[in-house]
Structures are given as C-alpha cells and as structure tokens.
C-alpha positions in Angstrom: -47.2 17.4 -24.7 -46.0 13.9 -25.7 -42.5 12.8 -24.6 -40.0 13.2 -27.4 -38.3 9.9 -28.5 -34.5 10.1 -28.0 -33.8 9.6 -31.7 -36.0 10.3 -34.7 -34.9 9.5 -38.2 -36.6 10.5 -41.4 -36.0 8.4 -44.5 -37.4 7.3 -47.8 -39.4 4.1 -47.5 -41.8 1.8 -49.3 -45.5 2.2 -48.6 -45.4 -1.5 -47.7 -42.8 -1.0 -44.9 -43.6 -1.9 -41.3 -46.0 0.6 -39.7 -47.0 2.5 -42.8 -50.3 0.7 -43.2 -51.4 1.9 -39.7 -50.5 5.6 -40.6 -52.4 5.3 -43.9 -55.4 3.8 -42.1 -55.5 6.4 -39.4 -55.1 9.2 -41.9 -57.9 7.8 -44.0 -60.2 7.4 -41.0 -59.6 11.0 -40.0 -60.4 12.3 -43.5 -63.4 10.1 -43.9 -64.7 11.4 -40.5 -64.8 14.9 -42.0 -65.7 14.5 -45.7 -67.6 12.1 -47.9 -65.5 9.4 -49.6 -65.8 11.0 -53.0 -64.2 14.1 -51.5 -61.2 12.3 -50.0 -58.3 12.1 -52.4 -56.1 9.6 -50.7 -53.3 7.8 -52.5 -53.3 4.0 -52.0 -50.1 2.1 -51.1 -49.9 1.0 -54.8 -50.1 4.7 -55.9 -47.5 5.6 -53.3 -45.2 2.9 -54.8 -45.3 4.3 -58.4 -42.3 5.9 -60.1 -42.0 9.6 -59.3 -43.4 9.2 -55.8 -41.2 9.5 -52.7 -42.5 8.6 -49.3 -40.8 10.1 -46.3 -41.3 8.4 -42.9 -40.3 9.5 -39.4 -39.4 6.7 -37.1 -38.4 6.6 -33.4 -35.4 4.8 -32.1 -37.4 1.6 -31.7 -38.4 1.7 -35.4 -42.0 2.8 -34.9 -43.6 4.8 -37.7 -44.6 8.2 -36.3 -45.4 10.3 -39.3 -45.2 10.4 -43.1 -45.6 12.6 -46.2 -45.2 12.0 -49.9 -43.7 14.0 -52.8 -45.4 13.3 -56.1 -43.5 14.7 -59.1 -46.1 16.0 -61.6 -44.8 17.7 -64.8 -43.0 20.8 -63.6 -44.1 20.8 -60.0 -44.4 18.5 -57.0 -47.5 17.7 -55.1 -47.5 17.0 -51.4 -49.7 14.0 -50.4 -50.6 11.9 -47.4 -49.0 14.1 -44.7 -50.0 12.5 -41.5 -48.6 12.4 -37.9 -49.8 9.6 -35.6 -52.0 11.1 -32.9 -49.6 9.9 -30.1 -46.7 11.7 -31.8 -48.2 15.2 -32.4 -46.6 18.4 -31.1 -43.1 17.0 -31.6 -42.3 19.0 -34.8 -42.5 15.9 -37.0 -44.7 17.5 -39.6 -42.3 20.4 -40.0 -39.3 18.1 -40.3 -41.0 15.9 -42.9 -42.2 19.0 -44.9 -38.6 20.4 -44.9 -37.3 17.1 -46.2 -40.0 17.0 -48.9 -39.3 20.6 -49.9 -35.5 19.9 -50.1 -36.1 16.8 -52.2 -38.4 18.7 -54.6 -35.7 21.4 -55.0 -33.1 18.7 -55.6 -35.3 17.3 -58.3 -35.6 20.7 -59.9 -39.2 21.2 -59.0 -39.8 24.9 -58.5 -43.1 24.7 -56.8 -45.0 22.4 -54.4 -48.8 22.3 -54.5 -51.2 20.5 -52.1 -54.8 19.9 -51.3 -56.4 19.7 -47.9 -59.9 20.3 -46.6 -61.7 23.3 -45.1 -62.3 21.4 -41.9 -58.6 20.5 -41.4 -58.0 23.6 -39.2 -54.5 22.5 -38.0 -53.4 21.7 -41.6 -54.6 25.0 -42.9 -52.7 26.9 -40.2 -49.6 24.7 -40.6 -49.3 25.2 -44.3 -49.8 29.0 -44.0 -47.2 29.1 -41.3 -44.8 27.4 -43.6 -45.2 29.9 -46.5 -48.0 28.2 -48.5 -50.5 30.4 -50.1 -54.1 29.6 -51.3 -54.4 28.8 -55.0 -57.4 27.9 -57.2 -58.3 24.2 -57.1 -56.3 22.2 -59.7 -56.4 18.8 -61.3 -58.8 16.3 -59.6 -59.8 18.9 -57.0 -61.5 21.3 -59.5 -65.2 21.3 -58.6 -64.6 19.6 -55.2 -66.3 21.7 -52.5 -64.2 20.0 -49.8 -60.9 21.0 -51.4 -58.6 23.9 -50.4 -55.4 24.1 -52.4 -52.1 25.8 -51.6 -48.8 26.3 -53.3 -45.3 27.4 -52.3 -42.6 28.6 -54.7 -39.4 26.9 -53.8 -35.9 28.3 -54.2 -32.8 29.4 -52.5 -33.5 31.6 -49.5 
C-alpha cells in the first residue's frame, strides 16, 4: 500500500491548474487501453471549464495532484465525470473522499440524483460505485447504444 501523504486537501479547481493535465492524460490512456475511442466519453479541459461543471482535486501537502472528479449539473440531476486517481496514489481512500465531496456539492445545489457512466471492463470502478450505493440504470444520453457503457445512479438525500 502506498504511503499516505501527511496532509491531503480536496478543493475546487480549474482544469488548467497545475497537475490536472497529467491526471486527464493518464485517465484517457487507461480508458483508451480498454475501449475504442468512440466508446470513450471523456470531457476535455474546455468542457470541464464550462459553467455548471465543478472539478474537485485532491492534492498532497507538496501541491501534487493525486486524484480528481467532476460534477456536471444536467437539468434536474448531476453527472459524475472524469473520476481518476493517480496510480501512485491508489488505496488511500481518495476516490471515496472525492465522491463524498461531489455528492455533498450535488445536494447543496439541490440535485436529487447523481448518474454516471463507466465501462464493463472497469472492474474496480464497478465495485466502487456499487459499494457506495450506486445502482445500475439503463444507458442514458450519449451512452444509449454504446456497448461499452454501464450506467449507474444514486438518489441523494438526508440519511
């Protein structure tokens, strides 16, 4: 298991901030190693910088970008996009911490539900989302008709 940095902060950042390009590149490389390009629905930095998109980034005490995830407000629900943890920072609970921040932000925005898309070969992601209360749903939006898409949703609310 990797050594845990002494301090990890999670905050809202621009997709053009230091270290984000590397996380985006590594995430894209991983997705493209599993699926054809037309089956990879990755938001670009410009799309992550649009109104209604909030990018959460985990950083270590030296300022290194360790993980990220985005909340995209869509009509009456939020969509989770670009969740990725740097390979050297896995098994530190960063994905769970970012997911919690995104869920909290969605509830604060009045979004009652989060939806997401991942792929059938992303075994760790499939298990992660199920463990966090996400349930399979029919493909939606751009993922309809995509054989490489598995969609999930979670109803948000006070527990």
